[in-house]
C-alpha positions, -999 to +999 in steps of 0.1 A: +682-035-168+690-012-139+726-005-147+740+029-137+772+039-152+789+041-117+788+003-116+804-001-150+832+025-140+840+009-107+848-024-123+881-010-138+886+018-112+923+025-102+942+051-083+952+073-113+914+074-123+906+085-087+933+112-087+918+126-119+882+124-106+892+140-073+908+170-089+879+174-113+853+170-086+868+196-063+872+221-092+836+217-103+823+218-068+838+252-062+824+263-096+789+250-086+788+270-053+779+304-065+756+289-092+737+267-066+731+297-044+722+320-073+698+296-090+682+289-056+676+326-049+664+331-086+640+302-082+622+319-052+637+298-025+666+302-001+704+300-009+705+269+015+679+251-006+698+257-037+729+243-022+713+212-007+697+205-041+732+206-058+746+183-030+718+157-030+708+157-066+745+159-078+753+127-057+721+108-068+725+116-104+761+106-104+754+074-085+723+063-105+725+081-139+735+068-173+762+092-181+800+089-171+807+125-164+773+142-160+769+168-132+735+175-118+719+203-097+698+233-101+700+250-134+690+282-152+665+264-173+644+257-143+643+293-129+612+308-147+589+278-140+602+272-105+599+309-096+563+310-110+553+279-090+567+293-058+550+326-064+517+309-069+517+279-046+546+285-023+575+261-017+550+233-007+536+235-041+571+234-056+579+204-035+549+184-047+555+195-083+592+184-082+582+150-066+557+143-093+583+154-119+606+129-105+581+101-108+572+110-143+610+109-151+614+075-136+584+061-155+598+076-187+631+059-181+614+025-172+593+028-204+625+034-224+613+068-236+648+084-233+654+081-270+622+099-280+634+132-263+662+133-289+636+138-316+623+171-302+631+197-331+662+218-325+642+250-334+619+244-304+649+237-281+669+266-292+637+289-290+629+281-255+666+280-244+671+316-258+636+326-241+648+312-207+681+332-210+661+364-215+639+356-185+669+350-164+686+382-174+655+403-168+648+386-135+683+396-122+681+433-129+663+440-097+693+428-075+718+440-100+705+475-099+696+475-061+662+490-064+635+480-039+604+469-057+584+437-060+591+420-094+558+406-110+558+369-125+558+376-162+587+390-181+569+419-199+557+432-166+592+428-151+606+448-179+580+477-171+590+474-135+626+477-142+621+508-165+599+526-138+625+520-112+657+529-132+657+563-113+659+544-079+691+525-088+714+520-059+748+532-071+770+512-047+750+480-056+754+487-094+791+494-088+796+461-072+776+444-098+796+461-126+828+449-109+816+413-108+807+414-145+841+428-154+859+401-134+835+374-150+844+386-184+881+394-181+893+367-157+889+337-180+910+354-207+941+351-187+935+328-159+915+296-160+926+274-131+906+295-106+869+297-116+859+334-124+827+331-105+845+324-073+869+352-079+842+377-086+821+366-055+852+368-032+865+400-044+831+418-043+825+404-008+858+417+003+852+451-013+818+454+004+832+446+038+863+466+034+844+498+024+814+492+046+790+496+017+753+494+022+747+466-002+721+438+001+737+405+010+726+369+017+727+378+054+706+408+051+679+393+030+679+355+040+697+356+074+726+335+060+728+298+052+721+273+079+752+254+088+736+221+099+719+193+079+685+201+067+654+186+083+635+157+067+601+171+055+573+153+039+556+170+011+518+172+015+500+161-016+462+166-018+441+157-048+435+195-054+474+201-054+477+170-078+452+186-103+467+220-101+504+209-102+503+180-127+508+202-157+538+222-142+552+188-130+550+175-165+568+206-178+596+202-151+599+166-162+602+172-199+625+202-194+646+182-171+648+153-195+657+174-225+684+194-208+699+163-190+700+143-223+714+173-242+741+176-217+749+139-218+751+141-256+776+170-253+796+150-228+796+121-252+811+142-279+838+155-256+850+121-242+838+098-269+815+077-250+779+066-251+753+074-223+722+054-215+694+078-219+668+056-201+692+051-172+699+088-170+661+095-168+658+072-139+687+088-121+673+122-127+638+110-115+652+096-082+671+128-076+639+148-080+619+126-058+644+127-029+653+164-031+619+178-019+622+157+013+652+177+023+638+212+012+654+210-023+641+220-056+641+205-092+674+194-106+688+182-139+720+178-158+740+210-159+758+215-194+784+240-181+792+221-150+794+189-169+818+205-194+840+220-166+841+185-151+854+171-184+879+198-189+892+192-154+899+157-161+869+137-150+867+102-161+839+086-140+808+095-121+830+095-090+841+131-100+805+143-097+802+125-064+832+143-052+817+176-065+787+169-041+811+161-011+831+194-018+799+214-017+789+196+016+823+204+032+822+240+021+785+243+034+793+228+068+826+247+073+821+281+055+784+287+058+787+316+082+809+335+057+783+331+030+761+357+047+784+384+036+781+377-002+765+406-020+733+396-039+744+417-069+776+397-073+754+366-076+731+384-101+762+392-122+770+355-122+736+345-134+736+374-160+767+359-176+751+324-173+720+338-192+742+353-219+761+320-225+731+297-225+711+319-250+719+303-285+719+338-302+739+327-331+709+305-342+687+334-350+707+346-381+717+311-389+682+298-392+670+330-409+693+323-437+682+287-440+647+273-436+619+299-429+596+275-413+623+264-389+631+300-381+595+308-376+592+279-351+621+291-332+610+328-331+575+320-320+587+295-292+612+322-281+585+349-280+560+328-262+585+317-236+594+353-228+558+367-230+538+338-215+555+307-200+575+277-210+545+254-208+527+273-236+559+279-256+569+242-257+534+230-266+529+255-294+564+250-306+560+211-307+526+214-324+540+237-351+570+215-357+546+185-360+525+203-385+556+214-405+570+178-404+536+164-418+537+190-445+573+181-455+564+144-456+533+152-477+556+172-501+581+144-506+553+118-511+545+111-547+521+089-567+522+088-604+515+066-633+545+051-650+549+035-683+580+017-700+583+049-720+579+075-692+599+056-666+631+076-659+644+053-634+666+025-648+674+006-617+665-030-608+629-021-599+622-001-630+597-010-657+618+007-683+621-015-715+597-040-700+563-051-715+533-041-695+502-061-706+472-041-720+447-033-692+473-031-665+484+003-649+515+006-628+516+034-602+549+043-585+544+054-548+573+073-531+577+086-497+558+078-463+523+069-470+505+091-445+472+109-446+485+136-469+496+109-495+462+092-492+445+121-511+472+120-537+464+085-544+428+091-551+437+120-573+461+100-593+437+072-599+408+095-610+430+109-638+427+076-657+393+076-675+390+038-683+386+010-659+418-010-657+417-048-653+448-047-630+465-020-610+501-025-597+513-004-568+551-001-567+560+004-530+596-002-528+602+034-520+575+037-493+593+033-458+562+037-437+524+034-437+502+049-411+465+043-401+453+069-426+474+054-455+460+021-447+424+034-446+430+050-481+443+017-495+412+000-481+389+025-498+407+021-531+405-018-527+367-015-522+364+007-553+385-018-574+363-047-561+332-029-574+348-022-608+363-057-611+399-043-609+426-065-593+452-048-571+489-061-569+516-048-546+551-048-555+583-044-534+565-037-500+591-029-473+589-045-438+570-017-418+543-013-445+541-051-449+537-055-412+510-029-410+490-045-440+494-080-427+481-072-391+452-053-406+441-081-428+447-062-460+470-089-474+441-114-469+418-092-489+440-091-519+456-124-515+492-131-505+499-142-542+492-106-552+519-094-529+550-096-550+587-092-543+596-069-572+581-055-603+591-084-626+572-109-604+542-084-601+541-082-640+543-120-642+514-122-618+494-098-638+498-118-670+487-149-650+455-132-638+448-119-673+452-154-688+429-169-661+402-144-671+407-144-708 
């Protein structure tokens, strides 16, 4: 059902809750101001487009989403892919890709696919998150150092460009950037009530104006930020654009889904609540559908702003709505002042964001644990930096899937057991029980996938004589897939040709459902599907007596 968290929260809303939400919303709105401007510039659009995205998406995600305290807007995770789309197709292409991504997110939410996003392996997420952090960091060096050169699209080429232009560093720009970095690092250690990013931007702006420094500003590069409301524009979608932008749109949708749901999970842990992942995807999707009509860019849940919202006392989605209203008021009232903000100060803000979003501690941590997971993370990280996010996530997920199948194959076991060799003495054991002559009992453990199918054939081939009855103990088989079913059918055909009867013991619900729907139980007979090993042995004796 369509049930945003806002509706649930308003049922028991009161004045103290509003006071807490108001204070939190204003705080996070001030924090979001330089980030929205910076992410807009870094994504290849204007500062105003970044701000309007934060205002519109922040409001819609709060009003329609499935989290109590989620704050949405432009984020660093989108910067590499959005900048690449703008460079190749212009803003018109980005508007179309964002709209398509919104549709994909809404469909994912309506199909209840939100829970599936949680199963993306952590090494893949960690790898591309750290890779994005490196891309943001490298991408900000041009403005931070103040040299005049066109930055290419891919990070390796950007690194080469930065190295070649180091001698052209603008010292005044670098000095202001270093001042901003110092404030961003030192300020939170002593004062937390006033956001460090705002302090850094204001101080650097005052210094540039007071000393009349020749430093690039929002006004000198973009002409400032428009004070009025944005014009309504209709993204033009042609079939050719649809073909070219469908894959980037899918990447935006997947990245937005992953980041928003991760942010919601973090928020749940901080306030001990539970979000609705499917409703969250619907809210995110609607926001991304609407933003392009007002010149906006892609948006998702922002972990840092959500955490700030919670620490500031937010209790309901009203706080995130207040955050959007705060940004709107600031934009309408103080837009003319924004033109004096030095770009190097905004670059310093994004450099700190990049450092904090990079999960650097995971590299040594995974290196000490599972080598395969470490390899997945490193390869995903490298592909993100060297190529792009689409390739990195695709390869990372493929590697993770292969490793998962390998692990499932490793834990799957099929072996012949006898009363003497059986080590398990539980209720389903044949230890101490009498197994009639001509009856073989095989114990199958673990998921019965295509990897286990080959093990089954190998295990059966080891027995030289033809048994009259074979019992498969399946109480430790949680799942069977199509390949496992096919292997069982092949075994059953071989048994029929040899005159061997198959009995299944202790089949769990999922395998039983698969075998029943496929007609496998009809082929062996429902009487030969037994609840436990004792019933299976009794059935074997009955069959032997019938054919004696």
